[in-house]
C-alpha positions in Angstrom: 9.8 -5.7 -20.6 5.9 -6.4 -19.8 3.7 -3.9 -18.2 3.5 -6.4 -15.1 6.8 -7.0 -14.6 7.5 -2.9 -14.8 4.8 -2.2 -12.2 6.4 -5.5 -9.7 9.9 -3.9 -9.8 8.6 -0.7 -8.9 6.6 -2.3 -6.0 9.7 -3.8 -4.9 11.5 -0.7 -5.1 8.9 0.9 -3.3 8.6 -1.8 -0.4 12.1 -1.9 0.0 12.4 1.5 1.0 9.2 1.8 3.4 11.2 -1.4 4.5 14.6 0.9 5.2 12.6 3.8 7.0 10.6 1.8 9.2 14.0 -0.8 10.4 17.2 1.9 9.1 15.8 5.8 9.0 13.3 5.8 11.8 14.9 4.4 15.0 18.0 7.1 13.7 15.6 9.9 13.3 12.8 9.2 16.0 10.6 11.6 14.3 6.8 10.2 14.1 6.2 12.6 11.5 8.2 10.0 9.0 5.0 8.1 9.2 3.7 9.3 6.9 5.9 9.5 3.6 6.3 5.4 4.7 2.9 4.8 4.8 2.4 6.6 1.2 5.3 4.5 0.4 3.8 1.4 1.1 0.7 1.9 -0.1 2.3 2.5 -4.2 3.9 -0.4 -3.4 1.2 -2.4 -2.5 -1.1 -0.3 -5.7 1.6 -1.1 -8.1 1.5 -4.9 -7.2 -1.8 -5.0 -7.2 -2.0 -3.4 -10.9 0.9 -5.6 -11.4 -1.6 -8.6 -11.3 -4.3 -7.0 -12.8 -2.2 -6.6 -16.2 -1.0 -10.1 -16.0 -4.3 -11.6 -15.9 -5.4 -9.0 -18.6 -2.5 -10.2 -21.0 -3.1 -13.6 -20.5 -6.7 -12.5 -21.4 -8.4 -13.3 -17.7 -10.0 -10.3 -17.7 -11.6 -7.8 -20.0 -9.5 -4.3 -18.9 -7.6 -3.0 -16.6 -9.3 0.0 -15.0 -7.8 3.1 -14.8 -9.4 4.4 -12.0 -8.1 3.5 -8.3 -11.5 2.2 -6.7 -11.8 0.0 -9.7 -9.1 -1.4 -9.9 -9.0 -2.6 -6.2 -13.3 -3.2 -6.5 -11.9 -5.4 -10.1 -8.9 -7.3 -7.5 -11.4 -7.8 -4.3 -14.1 -9.7 -6.6 -11.7 -11.4 -9.3 -8.3 -11.7 -8.4 -8.4 -12.5 -4.0 -10.4 -15.7 -5.4 -8.6 -16.8 -8.2 -4.8 -16.7 -6.0 -5.4 -16.8 -2.8 -4.8 -13.7 -1.6 -5.1 -13.3 2.6 -7.8 -11.3 2.7 -6.2 -9.6 5.5 -4.1 -7.4 2.8 -7.6 -6.4 1.2 -8.5 -4.8 4.7 -4.8 -3.7 4.8 -5.0 -2.0 1.4 -8.2 0.1 2.3 -6.9 1.0 5.8 -4.3 2.4 4.0 -5.9 4.3 1.4 -8.3 5.9 4.0 -5.3 7.4 5.7 -3.5 8.4 2.4 -6.8 10.1 0.9 -7.3 11.4 4.8 -3.7 12.8 5.0 -3.9 14.0 0.9 -6.6 16.6 1.1 -4.2 19.0 3.2 -5.0 18.6 6.7 -3.2 19.7 9.7 -0.5 16.9 10.9 1.2 16.8 14.1 2.5 14.8 16.4 1.1 13.7 19.9 2.5 11.2 21.8 4.9 8.7 19.1 1.4 8.9 17.3 1.4 10.8 13.7 -2.2 12.6 13.6 -3.9 14.1 10.4 -7.1 16.8 11.8 -9.3 17.7 9.4 -11.0 21.2 9.1 -14.2 19.1 10.9 -12.1 18.0 13.7 -11.6 14.8 12.7 -9.1 12.6 13.3 -7.0 10.0 11.6 -4.1 8.7 13.7 -1.1 5.9 13.0 2.0 5.6 15.2 5.2 3.1 14.6 4.1 -0.8 15.7 1.1 -0.2 13.6 2.6 1.0 9.9 5.2 -1.8 11.1 2.6 -4.2 11.1 1.3 -3.1 7.7 5.1 -3.5 6.0 5.4 -7.1 7.7 2.1 -8.3 6.5 2.9 -6.6 3.2 6.0 -8.2 2.4 4.0 -11.7 2.2 1.7 -10.2 -0.7 4.5 -8.6 -2.7 6.2 -11.6 -2.5 3.7 -13.7 -3.3 2.9 -11.1 -6.2 6.2 -11.8 -7.5 6.3 -15.4 -7.5 3.1 -15.7 -9.5 4.2 -13.2 -12.2 7.3 -15.1 -12.6 
């Protein structure tokens, strides 16, 4: 099995987990702390989809290499792949938003819940927030992108 096939399969699995968490688990538990896990799963799904399409283009010699660095991979995706496959600009913005939130959250800052929002606070008191409505919107936007990548790779 080719690398891009494994990556898109993993992207679909992560997306399905995030989708299940947002539509089934969260309404049952109703704990905004779960939003952080959903965000990370969705981000992994999108990055795997981006890497899959880059690997696919590398396999067919449309690009020279697939960078190991995530920032460089995203930059290559923005410059080349987005235009080649007519990918909606909102997906790029969505990936950037999720990356900023996941990076900020990953630095070991304090997390707490405030009025149905998950708030991540740094030691310098800068904050980032995300809520159920926003992550649900992100999941819905991501679905079309992952389906489109899957069709391209078939």
